[in-house]
N, C-alpha and C positions, 0 to 999 in steps of 0.2 A: 490288298486296298485300291481302291479302284484311282485311277490317274484325277477322275475329278476331285475326288474327296481329300486325295495327296495333295493338291493345289488348294482344295479349300483350309486342309488343315498348316498349309507353309504361308499362306496368306494369314491366317489367324495369329500363329506366332509370329510372324512380320509386323503384325498390326498390334500386338500386347510386348514386342518389345520397343516398339515406337513410342506407345504409352508409357513405356519402363523408363524411357531414357528421356523424355518429359517433365516425367516426375522428379530423375535424379536432377536435371536440371532446376528444378524450381528446388531442390534443397538449399536451406540455409548456408551452411559451409562452402557450397560449391559454387555461390552463387557472390560468395562475399571473398573468394579465391580470384574471383575470375574479375571481379570488379576491384578488388583492392578498397572497396570502402564497405562500413556497417551504417547501417541507417537508425540511430534514438530516436522515437517520440518521447515528446514532453510536455511537460502541462505548462500555459505560459503564467496561472496564477495559486498552483497547488502547495502554498508554504506549509511545511520547508521543504516539502519531497521534491518539488521540481517547477521552477517558475522562472522569471526573466528578472536580471537584478537590474541597476541603475544603466550598464550598459547593452541592455537588450541582451544580452549574455542568457541561456540557461544555466541553471544550478540548481541545486539542492542534493539532500540526503540520496533520492533515491538515483540521480543521476551520478552522484561518487561512485557507487552501488555498481552504476552499470559501468563506468568506465574500468572496475577490475575486472568485469567481465569481457568485456572489449582487448585489456593485455591476455587474457585465455585465451582468444578465438586467436590472438594472432599470433599466440606461442603453437597453439594448434596448430597451424595453418601453416607455421616455418615462413610468416611474413617478415620482413624487414621491416617496412611499413603498412600502418593499417588505416583509411581516412577516415576520420569519425563525422558524419551528416547530420543534421538534426533536422527533426520534422515536427510542428505545432500539433498537437492532437486537443479534441475536445472528450468530453464524456459522450456523445451520441457517434464522434468518430473515431475514436482507437480500435473499436475491435475490428469494425470494415477494413481500416488502413492496414491492420495488422493482418489479415486475412486475404487483402490483395498485395502483398508484398510492398508496399510503402514502404512500412519501416519492418526493422529485423528485432527489436525493442522497445517494448513499453515504458518507461521510467516513471513512475509516478506514484498514485495513491490509489490502484486499483483493486478492488476487492476479490481476491481468489473464491468464487463458489460454483458450487453444482450446475448452475444456468449456464456462466460465461466458458465451464470446460468441456460445453459443448461445440464452441467456436475455437475458440483459443488452449493455451496451456498456460501455465503459470511455473516459474520456479520458488526455491526457499522462501517462505515467509521472512519479509523483512520489517517487518512493522504490524502491532494487532491494537486495535481503535474498540475503545468499549464504551457504554453508557455510564458516569460518573458524575460526581458533585465536585463543586467551587462552593468552599467558603472562607470566610476571614478567619486568621488564624486567632482572633482576639475571639472569637466565638467557642473555639477548644472544640470542635466538633472531628471526633476522628472516623467514626463509622458510621454506616445507614440507621443502625439501631440510636444513633445519638443526635438524629432528626427528627424524634419522636416527640409529636405534638407542636411540632414549629412547621410556621411556612415556609414554603420552599416552590420557587418557580423552575418553570420547563415551557416550550416552546408548544403552542398549541399546533396538532395534527400533524408531528412528530412520532415517532419511532419511542422517542427519549420519555416524553410524558406519557404513554400508555405502560412501559414497563414503570415508570414510576408510581401509577396508580395500582397497577397490579401487585406492586412492593408493599403500597400502603394498607391494600386489604390482605394478602398473604400474611404479613406482620405484623397488623395491627397496631398501625404506625398513629394514627388521630392525626394526617398531617392537615395542613392548610393548602392545597395545593395551587399555587396562582398561573394561569394560563399567559403566556404571554406572545406578542400577536410576531414575533420573531425573534431571533437566538441574541440580539446585542439588548433586545429590552430584558431578554431573562438574566442576563449578566447584569445590567441598569439595578435590576431590582435587588439584587443582592449589595452593590457599592452603594445603594443609597437606603439599605438595613431595612427594606421594605419583606427580604425574605432573608432566610439565614441562609440558604445555598442553592445553587442553579443545576438543574441536572440537563447535561449535554454531553454526546460527544467528546469525550476525554480531550483529544487534540484541539477541538475546537476552542475548548474550555482553556486549555492553553496560552493559544492566539488571544482570546480575551484579556487572561490576565498577564500577558507579557506586554499588552497595548494598553493597559490599564496605568492610571497617576502613578499608582505606588502596588508595583508588582508584588514585592516582599512581603505585602499585606496579606495573601491569598494561599492558599493551601489546596490542590486538587485530590479528592479522596484516594485512597488505596483501593475503598469498595468499590465494586462495580454493580450494576444493575442488571448487567447484559454478559450474557457470553463474548469474548474476543472475537472480533473477526479479521480474516488473514489479509493484507496486502501484500502482494506478489509482483515481479518483475514480468509481464507479461511478453510470451513469444507465441508464433505459430504452433498449431497444432499438427499430431501425427507428423513430427521432425527429430524422432530420437537423438541422432547422432549429434545435431545443435545442444539438445535439450541437456543431453548428460554433459558438454562442456559448461552448458550454463550453469545447471547443478551441483557441478565439481567446484567452480569457480566461486560460488557463493558459498558453498558449503565450509571450503576450505578458507573462506573471507570472515565470518562469521565466528565457526571456532576457535580462528588466531587471535581474536581478541582484536583486529584491528577493526571488524565491524561495529565493535562497541568504540571504539576509539569516532569511527565515522559519524555513530551515534550523536556522541557527548558534543563532537564540531555543532550538528544541527539543532540537536535540543538543548543543550545544555551551555552555550556559549551565546556571545551576540552574531545576527547573522543578518545579511545585506537584506537588501537596502537601506532598512531604517536602524539595522543594530538593535533589535529587540533581543530577548532574551527569554524562549520559550517557557525553560525554567519546567522540563516536563522528564523526569529522570524516568530512565527503562524500567517499566514493571515487570516482574517474576516472570508474566506468563512469556515476554517477548525474550528475556533471559534463560528459560528453556527452550524454546526456540531458537536459541543461537548456540545451546550447547548440542542441543539435539536437532539438526534442520531439517525442516518438515516443506513439501509441498501441498500438504493437507487442507482441502476446502473447507473441514469440518470442526466446525470451534472448540466442539469438546475435547478434539485432542492438544488444546493449545492449554489448560488447566495447568496452575502453578504447581500443583500437588503433585 
């Protein structure tokens, strides 16, 4: 090797080492250990996943899960103390804030899908949402087929009404589909008996039922018009060491039964600030996901069977 080639080779190695060192410094666990702090991104109004209570404190189902992850990180790094910082995020800002290192975990209701995995990573699924219907218990409608020949509401321009229309044709239900201008109107049509059911995202239906004059009068279907969409705690892409800690922590939480108790706290009991009870029992699909934790973005992998 000539002296010039040897010098070039040496500079190349030095450059690569510098890049590797820089990348190492950016790894989440190293940064958390050096700063003694971890930053959680939260939503301000994503009830019950992540929102502000009467004291403007971030609370919610996803935040409780994130606190368990924080405990695992603290243990992994052998820290006596780990400061938890909070940073509000929006739908449009959450991924950029994760990518640029502003937040370490995003604790909310973000759907894990293939497109987002190009930019970020997700841990094991903590919630599954699907298109279902709400009806009055007095109507005694227990399945999609029970809707046959009846008036059913859904919101115009949504995937919900598209799925309802497709099911109407595929199952030959003969429905009178009533398009509402907004979600609240869809539910109002059921409240006022102008429709026997309203078709929307199940968790949205739960919030309307909880806020109604008589929550006990309604029931949300087990039958779904769509495949389940997984929500996961979001973290940075290409950081396998941190992801392993997070995945191990969430898997242990869900398998232990404590995950189900946290779910019960936020979906089956009164929650702040208004004391509403969403009364949304854990779906069979999520029970399966808790028994066998998965970070898959594929809706087909979450079928209950």
